[in-house]
C-alpha positions as a Markdown table, in Angstrom:
| # | Residue | x | y | z |
|---|---|---|---|---|
| 1 | Met | 123.3 | 34.4 | 177.9 |
| 2 | Asp | 120.2 | 36.4 | 178.8 |
| 3 | Arg | 117.8 | 34.7 | 176.5 |
| 4 | Phe | 114.9 | 37.0 | 177.2 |
| 5 | Ala | 117.0 | 40.2 | 176.6 |
| 6 | Asn | 118.1 | 38.7 | 173.3 |
| 7 | Ile | 114.6 | 37.9 | 172.3 |
| 8 | Glu | 113.5 | 41.4 | 173.4 |
| 9 | Ala | 116.2 | 42.9 | 171.2 |
| 10 | Phe | 115.2 | 40.8 | 168.2 |
| 11 | Val | 111.5 | 41.8 | 168.6 |
| 12 | Ala | 112.5 | 45.5 | 169.0 |
| 13 | Val | 114.5 | 45.4 | 165.7 |
| 14 | Val | 111.6 | 43.9 | 163.8 |
| 15 | Asp | 109.0 | 46.2 | 165.3 |
| 16 | Thr | 111.0 | 49.4 | 164.7 |
| 17 | Gly | 112.6 | 48.4 | 161.4 |
| 18 | Ser | 116.2 | 49.2 | 162.4 |
| 19 | Phe | 118.9 | 48.4 | 165.0 |
| 20 | Ser | 119.2 | 52.1 | 165.8 |
| 21 | Lys | 115.6 | 52.6 | 166.6 |
| 22 | Ala | 115.5 | 49.4 | 168.6 |
| 23 | Ala | 118.5 | 50.6 | 170.6 |
| 24 | Glu | 116.6 | 53.9 | 171.4 |
| 25 | Arg | 113.5 | 51.9 | 172.5 |
| 26 | Leu | 115.6 | 49.6 | 174.7 |
| 27 | Gly | 117.9 | 52.3 | 176.1 |
| 28 | Ala | 120.9 | 50.5 | 174.8 |
| 29 | Thr | 123.6 | 51.0 | 172.1 |
| 30 | Lys | 123.2 | 49.8 | 168.6 |
| 31 | Ser | 126.2 | 47.5 | 169.0 |
| 32 | Val | 124.6 | 45.9 | 172.1 |
| 33 | Val | 121.4 | 45.2 | 170.2 |
| 34 | Ser | 123.3 | 43.8 | 167.3 |
| 35 | Arg | 125.3 | 41.5 | 169.5 |
| 36 | Arg | 122.1 | 40.3 | 171.3 |
| 37 | Val | 120.5 | 39.4 | 168.0 |
| 38 | Ser | 123.6 | 37.6 | 166.8 |
| 39 | Leu | 123.8 | 35.6 | 170.1 |
| 40 | Leu | 120.2 | 34.6 | 169.7 |
| 41 | Glu | 120.8 | 33.4 | 166.1 |
| 42 | Lys | 123.8 | 31.5 | 167.3 |
| 43 | His | 121.8 | 29.9 | 170.1 |
| 44 | Leu | 119.0 | 28.9 | 167.7 |
| 45 | Gly | 121.3 | 27.8 | 165.0 |
| 46 | Ala | 119.3 | 29.8 | 162.4 |
| 47 | Gln | 119.5 | 33.2 | 160.7 |
| 48 | Leu | 116.6 | 35.3 | 161.7 |
| 49 | Leu | 117.4 | 38.5 | 159.9 |
| 50 | Ala | 118.8 | 39.0 | 156.4 |
| 51 | Arg | 121.1 | 42.0 | 156.8 |
| 52 | Thr | 122.4 | 44.5 | 154.2 |
| 53 | Thr | 124.3 | 47.7 | 154.6 |
| 54 | Arg | 121.0 | 49.7 | 154.5 |
| 55 | Ser | 118.3 | 47.4 | 155.9 |
| 56 | Gln | 117.4 | 44.1 | 157.3 |
| 57 | Ser | 114.4 | 41.7 | 156.7 |
| 58 | Leu | 113.1 | 38.6 | 158.3 |
| 59 | Thr | 114.1 | 35.3 | 156.9 |
| 60 | Ser | 111.4 | 32.5 | 156.8 |
| 61 | Ala | 112.8 | 31.2 | 160.1 |
| 62 | Gly | 112.8 | 34.8 | 161.5 |
| 63 | Thr | 109.1 | 35.2 | 160.6 |
| 64 | Gln | 108.2 | 32.0 | 162.4 |
| 65 | Phe | 110.2 | 32.8 | 165.4 |
| 66 | Tyr | 109.0 | 36.5 | 165.6 |
| 67 | Gln | 105.4 | 35.4 | 166.1 |
| 68 | Arg | 106.4 | 33.1 | 168.9 |
| 69 | Ala | 108.8 | 35.6 | 170.4 |
| 70 | Val | 106.1 | 38.3 | 170.7 |
| 71 | Ala | 103.8 | 35.8 | 172.5 |
| 72 | Ile | 106.6 | 34.8 | 174.8 |
| 73 | Leu | 107.4 | 38.4 | 175.9 |
| 74 | Ala | 103.7 | 39.2 | 176.3 |
| 75 | Glu | 103.1 | 36.1 | 178.4 |
| 76 | Leu | 106.1 | 36.8 | 180.6 |
| 77 | Asp | 104.8 | 40.3 | 181.2 |
| 78 | Glu | 101.4 | 38.9 | 182.0 |
| 79 | Ala | 102.9 | 36.3 | 184.3 |
| 80 | Glu | 104.8 | 38.9 | 186.3 |
| 81 | Gln | 101.6 | 41.0 | 186.6 |
| 82 | Ser | 99.5 | 38.0 | 187.6 |
| 83 | Leu | 101.4 | 37.8 | 190.8 |
| 84 | Glu | 100.2 | 41.3 | 191.7 |
| 85 | Thr | 96.9 | 41.5 | 193.5 |
| 86 | Ala | 94.4 | 44.3 | 193.5 |
| 87 | Ala | 95.9 | 45.5 | 196.7 |
| 88 | Thr | 99.3 | 46.0 | 195.1 |
| 89 | Glu | 100.2 | 49.1 | 193.2 |
| 90 | Leu | 100.4 | 49.3 | 189.4 |
| 91 | Arg | 103.9 | 50.0 | 188.2 |
| 92 | Gly | 105.9 | 50.3 | 185.0 |
| 93 | Lys | 106.0 | 52.6 | 182.0 |
| 94 | Leu | 103.1 | 53.7 | 179.8 |
| 95 | Lys | 103.6 | 55.2 | 176.4 |
| 96 | Val | 100.4 | 56.8 | 175.1 |
| 97 | Ala | 99.4 | 58.9 | 172.1 |
| 98 | Ala | 96.4 | 61.1 | 171.9 |
| 99 | Pro | 95.0 | 63.9 | 169.5 |
| 100 | Leu | 96.4 | 67.3 | 170.3 |
| 101 | Ser | 93.3 | 69.4 | 171.0 |
| 102 | Phe | 91.5 | 66.6 | 172.9 |
| 103 | Gly | 94.7 | 65.8 | 174.9 |
| 104 | Leu | 95.2 | 69.4 | 176.0 |
| 105 | Arg | 91.6 | 69.8 | 177.0 |
| 106 | His | 90.7 | 66.5 | 178.5 |
| 107 | Met | 93.7 | 64.2 | 179.0 |
| 108 | Thr | 95.6 | 66.6 | 181.3 |
| 109 | Gly | 93.2 | 66.2 | 184.2 |
| 110 | Ala | 92.7 | 62.5 | 183.5 |
| 111 | Val | 96.5 | 61.8 | 183.5 |
| 112 | Asn | 97.1 | 63.9 | 186.6 |
| 113 | Asp | 94.4 | 62.0 | 188.5 |
| 114 | Phe | 95.6 | 58.6 | 187.3 |
| 115 | Leu | 99.2 | 59.3 | 188.2 |
| 116 | Cys | 98.2 | 60.6 | 191.7 |
| 117 | Ala | 96.3 | 57.3 | 192.2 |
| 118 | His | 99.2 | 55.2 | 190.9 |
| 119 | Pro | 102.5 | 56.7 | 192.0 |
| 120 | Ala | 104.7 | 53.9 | 190.6 |
| 121 | Ile | 103.4 | 54.4 | 187.0 |
| 122 | Glu | 105.7 | 56.3 | 184.6 |
| 123 | Leu | 103.8 | 58.0 | 181.7 |
| 124 | Asp | 105.1 | 59.2 | 178.3 |
| 125 | Leu | 102.2 | 61.1 | 176.6 |
| 126 | Asp | 102.5 | 62.2 | 173.0 |
| 127 | Leu | 100.0 | 64.8 | 171.9 |
| 128 | Asn | 99.9 | 64.9 | 168.1 |
| 129 | Asp | 97.3 | 64.7 | 165.4 |
| 130 | Arg | 99.4 | 62.5 | 163.2 |
| 131 | Glu | 98.5 | 58.8 | 163.1 |
| 132 | Ile | 101.4 | 57.1 | 164.8 |
| 133 | Asn | 102.5 | 53.5 | 164.2 |
| 134 | Leu | 102.0 | 51.8 | 167.6 |
| 135 | Val | 104.4 | 48.9 | 166.9 |
| 136 | Glu | 107.2 | 50.7 | 165.2 |
| 137 | Glu | 107.2 | 53.6 | 167.7 |
| 138 | Gly | 106.8 | 51.5 | 170.8 |
| 139 | Phe | 103.4 | 52.8 | 172.0 |
| 140 | Asp | 101.4 | 50.8 | 174.5 |
| 141 | Met | 98.1 | 52.5 | 173.3 |
| 142 | Ala | 96.7 | 55.4 | 171.4 |
| 143 | Ile | 93.5 | 57.4 | 171.6 |
| 144 | Arg | 91.8 | 57.7 | 168.2 |
| 145 | Ile | 88.6 | 59.4 | 167.0 |
| 146 | Gly | 86.6 | 58.3 | 164.0 |
| 147 | Glu | 86.7 | 55.2 | 161.8 |
| 148 | Leu | 89.6 | 52.9 | 162.5 |
| 149 | Gln | 91.6 | 52.3 | 159.3 |
| 150 | Asp | 93.8 | 49.5 | 160.6 |
| 151 | Ser | 91.6 | 46.5 | 161.2 |
| 152 | Thr | 94.5 | 44.6 | 162.9 |
| 153 | Leu | 94.5 | 46.9 | 166.0 |
| 154 | Ile | 92.8 | 45.8 | 169.2 |
| 155 | Ala | 90.2 | 48.5 | 170.0 |
| 156 | Arg | 88.0 | 49.5 | 172.9 |
| 157 | Gln | 85.4 | 52.2 | 172.6 |
| 158 | Leu | 85.8 | 54.9 | 175.2 |
| 159 | Thr | 83.0 | 57.4 | 174.4 |
| 160 | Thr | 80.9 | 59.0 | 171.7 |
| 161 | Ile | 82.1 | 62.2 | 170.0 |
| 162 | Arg | 79.2 | 64.5 | 169.0 |
| 163 | Phe | 79.3 | 67.7 | 167.0 |
| 164 | Ala | 77.9 | 71.2 | 167.2 |
| 165 | Thr | 77.5 | 73.9 | 164.6 |
| 166 | Cys | 78.3 | 77.3 | 166.1 |
| 167 | Ala | 78.8 | 81.0 | 165.4 |
| 168 | Ser | 79.2 | 84.1 | 167.4 |
| 169 | Gln | 76.3 | 86.4 | 168.3 |
| 170 | Ser | 78.1 | 89.1 | 166.3 |
| 171 | Tyr | 78.2 | 87.0 | 163.2 |
| 172 | Ile | 74.5 | 86.1 | 163.5 |
| 173 | Glu | 73.6 | 89.8 | 163.9 |
| 174 | Gln | 75.6 | 90.7 | 160.8 |
| 175 | His | 74.8 | 87.8 | 158.5 |
| 176 | Gly | 71.7 | 86.3 | 159.9 |
| 177 | Glu | 71.1 | 82.8 | 161.3 |
| 178 | Pro | 70.7 | 79.9 | 158.8 |
| 179 | Gln | 67.5 | 77.9 | 159.5 |
| 180 | Thr | 68.5 | 74.8 | 157.5 |
| 181 | Pro | 71.7 | 73.5 | 156.0 |
| 182 | Asp | 70.5 | 74.4 | 152.6 |
| 183 | Glu | 71.1 | 78.1 | 153.5 |
| 184 | Leu | 74.8 | 77.5 | 154.3 |
| 185 | Pro | 76.1 | 78.4 | 150.8 |
| 186 | Gln | 75.1 | 82.0 | 151.5 |
| 187 | His | 77.3 | 82.0 | 154.7 |
| 188 | Val | 81.0 | 82.0 | 155.5 |
| 189 | Gly | 82.4 | 78.7 | 156.8 |
| 190 | Leu | 85.5 | 77.8 | 158.8 |
| 191 | His | 86.8 | 74.4 | 157.9 |
| 192 | Tyr | 89.0 | 71.8 | 159.7 |
| 193 | Asn | 91.0 | 70.5 | 156.8 |
| 194 | Asn | 92.0 | 67.1 | 158.3 |
| 195 | Val | 88.6 | 65.9 | 157.1 |
| 196 | Thr | 86.9 | 66.4 | 153.7 |
| 197 | Leu | 84.4 | 69.2 | 153.1 |
| 198 | Arg | 81.7 | 66.6 | 152.6 |
| 199 | Gln | 82.5 | 64.9 | 155.9 |
| 200 | Ala | 82.5 | 68.2 | 157.8 |
| 201 | Trp | 79.4 | 69.7 | 156.3 |
| 202 | Glu | 77.0 | 66.8 | 155.9 |
| 203 | Phe | 74.0 | 67.1 | 158.3 |
| 204 | Arg | 71.2 | 64.8 | 159.2 |
| 205 | Ser | 67.8 | 65.9 | 160.3 |
| 206 | Glu | 65.7 | 64.4 | 163.1 |
| 207 | Val | 63.7 | 62.5 | 160.4 |
| 208 | Gly | 66.9 | 61.1 | 158.9 |
| 209 | Ser | 67.2 | 63.1 | 155.8 |
| 210 | Arg | 70.7 | 64.2 | 154.7 |
| 211 | His | 72.0 | 67.6 | 153.7 |
| 212 | Ala | 75.5 | 68.0 | 152.2 |
| 213 | Thr | 75.8 | 71.8 | 151.8 |
| 214 | Ile | 79.0 | 73.6 | 152.0 |
| 215 | Pro | 79.4 | 77.3 | 152.9 |
| 216 | Gly | 81.9 | 79.6 | 151.3 |
| 217 | Ile | 85.1 | 78.6 | 153.1 |
| 218 | Arg | 87.0 | 81.7 | 154.1 |
| 219 | Phe | 89.5 | 80.1 | 156.6 |
| 220 | Ser | 90.7 | 76.5 | 156.9 |
| 221 | Ala | 93.3 | 75.1 | 159.3 |
| 222 | Asn | 94.5 | 71.7 | 160.6 |
| 223 | Asn | 93.8 | 72.7 | 164.2 |
| 224 | Gly | 90.3 | 73.1 | 165.6 |
| 225 | Asp | 91.2 | 75.5 | 168.4 |
| 226 | Val | 92.3 | 78.1 | 165.9 |
| 227 | Leu | 89.0 | 77.8 | 164.0 |
| 228 | Ile | 86.9 | 78.0 | 167.2 |
| 229 | Ala | 88.7 | 81.2 | 168.2 |
| 230 | Ala | 88.0 | 82.6 | 164.7 |
| 231 | Ala | 84.3 | 81.7 | 165.0 |
| 232 | Ala | 84.2 | 83.5 | 168.4 |
| 233 | Ala | 85.7 | 86.5 | 166.7 |
| 234 | Gly | 82.8 | 86.6 | 164.2 |
| 235 | Leu | 84.6 | 85.3 | 161.2 |
| 236 | Gly | 82.3 | 82.5 | 160.3 |
| 237 | Ile | 80.4 | 79.3 | 161.1 |
| 238 | Ile | 82.1 | 76.2 | 162.4 |
| 239 | Thr | 81.1 | 72.6 | 162.9 |
| 240 | Thr | 83.3 | 71.1 | 165.5 |
| 241 | Pro | 83.3 | 68.3 | 168.2 |
| 242 | Thr | 81.6 | 69.3 | 171.4 |
| 243 | Phe | 84.7 | 68.3 | 173.4 |
| 244 | Ala | 86.4 | 71.3 | 171.8 |
| 245 | Cys | 83.6 | 74.0 | 171.9 |
| 246 | Ala | 81.6 | 73.2 | 175.1 |
| 247 | Asp | 83.4 | 75.8 | 177.2 |
| 248 | Trp | 82.9 | 78.4 | 174.5 |
| 249 | Ile | 79.2 | 77.6 | 174.3 |
| 250 | Ala | 78.7 | 77.5 | 178.0 |
| 251 | Asp | 80.2 | 81.0 | 178.5 |
| 252 | Gly | 78.3 | 82.6 | 175.6 |
| 253 | Arg | 81.2 | 83.2 | 173.3 |
| 254 | Leu | 79.6 | 80.9 | 170.7 |
| 255 | Val | 75.9 | 80.0 | 170.2 |
| 256 | Thr | 74.7 | 76.8 | 168.6 |
| 257 | Ile | 72.8 | 77.0 | 165.3 |
| 258 | Leu | 71.0 | 74.4 | 163.2 |
| 259 | Asp | 70.0 | 72.5 | 166.3 |
| 260 | Asp | 67.6 | 70.3 | 164.4 |
| 261 | Tyr | 70.4 | 69.1 | 162.2 |
| 262 | Cys | 73.6 | 67.4 | 163.2 |
| 263 | Arg | 76.7 | 65.7 | 161.9 |
| 264 | Lys | 76.9 | 62.0 | 162.3 |
| 265 | Pro | 78.5 | 61.2 | 165.7 |
| 266 | Met | 81.9 | 59.4 | 165.8 |
| 267 | His | 83.4 | 57.2 | 168.5 |
| 268 | Met | 86.6 | 57.5 | 170.5 |
| 269 | Tyr | 88.7 | 54.4 | 170.9 |
| 270 | Ala | 91.7 | 53.2 | 172.8 |
| 271 | Val | 93.7 | 51.1 | 170.4 |
| 272 | Phe | 96.5 | 48.6 | 171.2 |
| 273 | Pro | 99.1 | 46.8 | 169.2 |
| 274 | Pro | 97.9 | 43.5 | 167.7 |
| 275 | Gly | 99.0 | 40.0 | 168.6 |
| 276 | Arg | 100.0 | 40.8 | 172.2 |
| 277 | Leu | 98.5 | 40.5 | 175.7 |
| 278 | Thr | 97.6 | 43.9 | 177.0 |
| 279 | Pro | 99.6 | 44.7 | 180.2 |
| 280 | Arg | 97.6 | 45.2 | 183.4 |
| 281 | Arg | 98.7 | 48.8 | 183.7 |
| 282 | Val | 97.4 | 49.5 | 180.2 |
| 283 | Arg | 94.1 | 47.9 | 180.9 |
| 284 | Ala | 93.8 | 49.9 | 184.1 |
| 285 | Phe | 94.4 | 53.2 | 182.3 |
| 286 | Thr | 91.9 | 52.2 | 179.7 |
| 287 | Asp | 89.3 | 51.4 | 182.3 |
| 288 | Phe | 90.0 | 54.7 | 184.0 |
| 289 | Leu | 89.5 | 56.7 | 180.8 |
| 290 | Ala | 86.3 | 54.8 | 179.9 |
| 291 | Gly | 84.9 | 55.5 | 183.4 |
| 292 | Arg | 85.9 | 59.1 | 183.3 |
| 293 | Phe | 84.4 | 59.9 | 179.9 |
| 294 | Gly | 81.5 | 57.4 | 179.6 |
| 295 | Glu | 78.8 | 57.3 | 176.9 |
| 296 | Arg | 77.6 | 60.8 | 177.6 |
| 297 | Pro | 80.8 | 62.6 | 178.6 |
| 298 | Tyr | 80.9 | 65.6 | 181.0 |
| 299 | Trp | 81.4 | 68.1 | 178.2 |
| 300 | Asp | 78.2 | 67.1 | 176.6 |
| 301 | Glu | 76.4 | 67.3 | 179.9 |
| 302 | Gln | 77.8 | 70.8 | 180.3 |
| 303 | Ile | 75.8 | 72.0 | 177.2 |
| 304 | Gly | 72.9 | 69.6 | 177.4 |
| 305 | Val | 73.5 | 67.5 | 174.3 |
| 306 | Gly | 73.4 | 63.7 | 173.9 |
| 307 | Asn | 70.3 | 63.1 | 176.0 |
């Protein structure tokens, strides 16, 4: 009996919530996964999962064993990697999730460079703005921007995300340039609707005073790139992360306004599943991203913000 394979099957069923999803993760059939769990239960002399026709849940014995099983698998992975030295190549699979717009703009080059440097790494990159469940979906890590809602996740800060308020020169010529946020209600706004209006349009001055003033929203979308293109077409004012608009500002398609006021910066994190040792390949990729972006990332240097 392959005890580790059986333990791995059991953990995968608990993590994903079903035998079918566990089979997909492990690259096996559902019947094989079910047989492995049954063999494990027989070996332990205890029922780990209470099964029904529609679902399964941990028994008290299963809950206790799951916690130990996760640690066992993590320690095995760490033990295997500890035999590698700095001179040996990283190898294995990495499954990573990242926000769509950031991923398209800034993960592409990073991933290419990392894979060129480590040819034995296999990378599965999921670019999506939804908040994935790392454990259930089998991700090694995810890139997240903003406040972390799940306090159980292990997190490492990668960089600071700053914001710029922008409009096209044609919009300013037609509608004028607001000098303070209090003038925004007389202007047309473009809104990223994955955040609230207050979150998007609350500004802070250099002296610390707050201004929560909302323009008339003409166009909202759940993708920042669409809104940036609309702003460049003269359709309104946008407040957006500098990682998304730096190129547009640098080549003159957008100009910054309200430079004495800003949205509160956010942070970008690499987050990892809780309760497990982080594999060496995951740590290496995280270190690589932290070094590439840094506290003042290259897109902020490009437009002279964040000094």
